[in-house]
N, C-alpha and C positions, 0 to 999 in steps of 0.2 A: 522720736515718734514722726511719722511721715504721712502727709497727705496722699491716699491711694485713689480716692475718687470724690467727685463733687456731684451730687444729685440735685435737681432742682424740680420742684413741684408747683403747680398753680391750683389756686383753691378760690372759689368764690364766696364773698362774704355778704349775704343779704343783711339789710339792716330791719331792726324790730319795728321802727317808725315807717318803714317803707321808702323813705327819701330823705337826704341829708342836703340842705339848700344852704349856700352862703353868697358871698357878694358877686354883683355884676350877672346875676341869673344863672349861675353855677350851680350843678346838683349831681350827685350819685346816688344811684338806688342799689347797685351792687358793687362792692369793692372788689377788685382784682388784686389777689395777694399772691406774692412768692414766698415760699418756704425754701430754705438751702439746708442742705445735710452734708457736712464734711466728714467722709469716712477715713480712718486712719489704719495703718498697719499694725496697730495694738489693739484693734478691735473696738475702740472708743469712737463715738460719733458726735458731732456738735451740730447744733441746730440754731436757726435763726430766720427772720421773717422781715419781709419789707413790703410795704403797702403804700404807694402813692396816692394823694387825695385827687384822684381823676389825673387829667392830662392839662389842666388850666389853671393849676395853683402854684405850682413850682416848676422850674425847668426838669421835671421829672415825669414819668408814666410808666405804667405795669409793665409794657413791652419792653421798654428801655432797660428795666431792671434785668431781664432775661437776657436781653441782647448783650449788655454789660457782662454778665456772668458768663456768656459764651466766649467774650473777648478776653476775660480774665482767667478764667479756670485752668487753660492750658499751661499758663506761667506759675501756677501754684502746685500743680501735681508734684509730688516728691519733697516739697517744703515741708518744714517742720512748723506746724500750726501753733505750737506753744510760743515759739518766737513772734510775738505779735508785730513788735516793731519791723522786723523784717518782711512779714507778710504785707503790712502797709506800704513799705517802700517798693516792694515788688509791683503792687497794685498800681502806685502812682507813677511808676516808670512805664508800665505796660498801656496805661489809658490815662490819659489826661483829663482831669475833671470828673464829672459823673459820680459825685460822692454815695448818692444813693445806691447804686449800683454795687459799690465796694461795701456798703454797711453792712449786708448780711454776711458777707465773709469774715469782716472784723468781728462781728457779734458772735458767730459760731465758733470762732478762735477763741474768744473769752469763755464760751460754755466748755470748750475742750480743756482750757486751762483750769477752770475749777473742777471740773470731774477728775482730771489728772491728778489735781493735789488734795482731792477731796474737801473743797471749800466751796461756799456759795458765792456767786459773783460779786455780790455786795461787799463782802469780805475783800476780795481782790482790789475793789475799787476804792478802798479806803477804810472799810470796816463801818458796822451798822452805826449810824448817828441818831437813829430813831427807831421806835419800834413798829411804826407803821405810818403811812403818808396821807396827807388829807387830798381828797380828789376833787376837781371841779367838773361841772356838767356842761357841756355844748349844748346851747338851744337852737336848732335849725331855724333859718329865716322864714317867718311867715307873717300873718298880719299881727299887730301889736297885741291883740286880746288873746290870741291863740298862745303867743309865746310866753304870755305872763301866766296863763293857765298852766302851761307845761313846767314853768318854773315853781309853781305852787305845788304841782304833783311831785316832781323830783325832790323838793324841800323835805316832803314826807319820807323820802327814802335816806335821808342823812346828809344830803348835798348842803354845804354852806357857801360855795363858790360856783359862779355861773358864769359863762361865756356865752355871751349874746352875738349872735351873727346877724351883723347890719351890713353896711355898704350896698343898699339896695336903693338909695335915693335919700337926700337929706330930709325932706319932709317926713317921710314915713319913719326914718331910722329915729328921729327926734320923738316921735310918738313911741316907738318901740322901747327906748331907753327909758322914757318917762313912766310907761305903763308898767315895766317890769320892775323897775326901782321901788314903785308903790307897794307891791305885794311881797317885798323881801323885809325881812327882820333888819333892824339898824345894824346888827353885826354880821350878817350877810354880805359877802361880797360880789360885786357885779362888774364884768369887764364887756366894754363895748368893743367888738371886733370886727372892725371893717376889712379885713383881709386885702387890704390894698384897694377897695374899691370906691374910695372917694376921690375926687378931684381936689385939689387945694382949697378952692372956693367953697365947696360942700364941706369938707372938714373944718374949715374955719366958722362956717354958719353952725354946724352940729356942736363943736366945742363951746361955742357962745352960748348956746341955747339950753345946754346942760350944765352950765357952770357952776349951778347951784347944788347940783346933785352928789351923792357919794358914789363915784362910778370912774373906772378906769378906762382910759382909751388905748384902743391897741391897733397897731399898724394901720393907720388910717390911709395912706396915700401908697402908691406903687414904688417911689423911690426914697432911699435914705434921706436924701436932701430935702425933699417934700415933707417927709415925716418930722423932720428937726425943724422946719418951718412952723409947723402946727404945734410942736412942742413948745417952741417960744411964745406962742400965743395963748396959752392955757396953764392954769395951776393945776389942773387936774393930773394924778399920777398916770405915767405914760409907760406902755408896754410896746416892745419891738420883736417882731418875729420874723417874718419872711427875709428881711434885709440882713439879718444877723445870722449869716450862713457859714462862716469861717471865724477860726481865731483872729485873723486880721480884722474882719469887719466887727468883731465883738471889742477889740483893743481900741478901734477907731472910736466906736460909740462910747466907751468908758471915758477914753481922753476928751470927748467933745460934750460930755454931760448930755447924750442924747436920748436916754431913757432911765427909768426907775426899775424896771422888771424886764425879762427877756423870757420869750418862749425858745426853750432848748430841744430842739427836734432831733433825735438820735439819727435817724437815716438822712435828714438834711445835710448833717455835718459830716457823715462818712461812717458813722458806727460808734461804738463805746470808747475806743482810743481817743478820738478827737472830742467826742463829748465830754469826757472826763477832764481834759485839758481846759475846756472853756467853762465847764463846771468849776474847776478849780480857781481859775482866774475870776469869776464871778464872785466867788467866796471871799476870795483876796481883796477885791474892791467893793464889796458890800452890795452886790446886785443879786436880789432874790431871782428864782427862776421857776417858771412853769416847765417841768421836765415830762417830755411826751414824745410823740412821733407825729407823721402825717396821718397815718391810720394804721389798722391792723387788727389781729384777733388775739389768742391766748399767748402765742410767743412773743409778740410784741409788747403785751401787757407786763409780762413777766420781766422782759428787758427793761422797761421803763421803772418798774417796781425796783429792782436792784439798784439802778442809778439813783433814784429818788431816796431810797433808804439810806444809802451812803452819804446823803447830802445832809448837812446840819439844817435842822427844821426852820431855824430862821430865816434859811435861804432857800428853802422849799415853798415857794409861793402855792403851788398845787402840783398834782400830777393827773393822768389820764388813764381811766380803766375802760379801753376800747372795746374789750371782749364783752362789756355788759350792751354794747350798742347792736350787736349783731345777734344771729339765730343759728350761727353755726359753731361748734367747739372742734377746735382742731388739735388741741393739746391737753393731757391730763397734768394736774398739779399747778395750774396756772394760778394767779391770784385773783380772789373773789372779794368784790366790795362788801364790806361790812359797815354799817352805818356812816356811809359817806367817807370811808377809808379802806386802804388795802395795804397788805404786807406782802413782802417778797418771800419765795419759797426759802428754805432753810437747808434744803438738801443741795448737793454739790452741782456745780454749774448753775444754769439759770434754773434748774429744779423743775423742769417740764419733760413730759414724753409726749412726741407726737402721736396723734390718733391717725395712723395711716390709712384707715378705711375712708376718714374724712378727706385726706389729701390726695388718694388715689394714686395712680402710677407716675412715675416721675415723667416730666415732659421734656427732660435732657439728662444725660450723665456723661461727666467727663472724667476720664482716667487715664 
């Protein structure tokens, strides 16, 4: 099997809530997502999606995905997409860094491998370890009482895990955390996610003020070193996200006892190949994971579901159903939330079929 062309689509994903707010005044109203189609000489195509969370969250942005694909694609034409190791070596040689731009190529190759062998991607990633996966709901940053009300409403939809967007100033964040914890059941989990938004002294104030609550603290500060400093000051369970972006940073975090949980974002680390490596390291060292991505629609949600479903439940802290946040469907067959959980498709590959009417014409074709 050989790659004959790579087609790139751009699609806007508006939000049902209208706006998504997180730390330091950042927000997105319409997400700019890129869908990749890898066409082969055997008439099989593989698909993937990459959708950065704006341009101020990670060193990634929507136009960068498509610029990276323009740089990478000429090196991939004629290659065997089922030799995923070779595909990744070619990409890493052709372009230093920029893992998020490489991720949709890698994921589309996994989709092709599943289709060529008649297996769902979760089987290729190690086999089904659970029937479905528990989801969390991200609560966009707003006034404390509004966030508490949203949590109550989403709890009625079956969610039991909530990621509270804080990082908007220590005083109001302390109010946000107290107000939202009060409306939850004792068995529900609350994660206060600062998305790097606190300075060290603000983070120290917050963890001190919430020390009596049942809450996780996530990525309080910008750097790994600052986050570890805060971890040493609190007994609360600790989550790292933005700074765990490679297998090497994960190994460092494990060796230095820097976290209890990580957020494993598939495009952040370069696709399913490296995400599987990091997932297996976490399982081996007893680190649960929220398995997710920066953002996306139906294709991203399916990719998350496959990796999560092949992960043992004890190490699946939660996963994300991004397609429930948006107003546009871009693929048939994608997972749908049922009582706070979702399951990966059982059909070959990712198990999705793009809705080309929603994607429109390709914005680029490489052949």
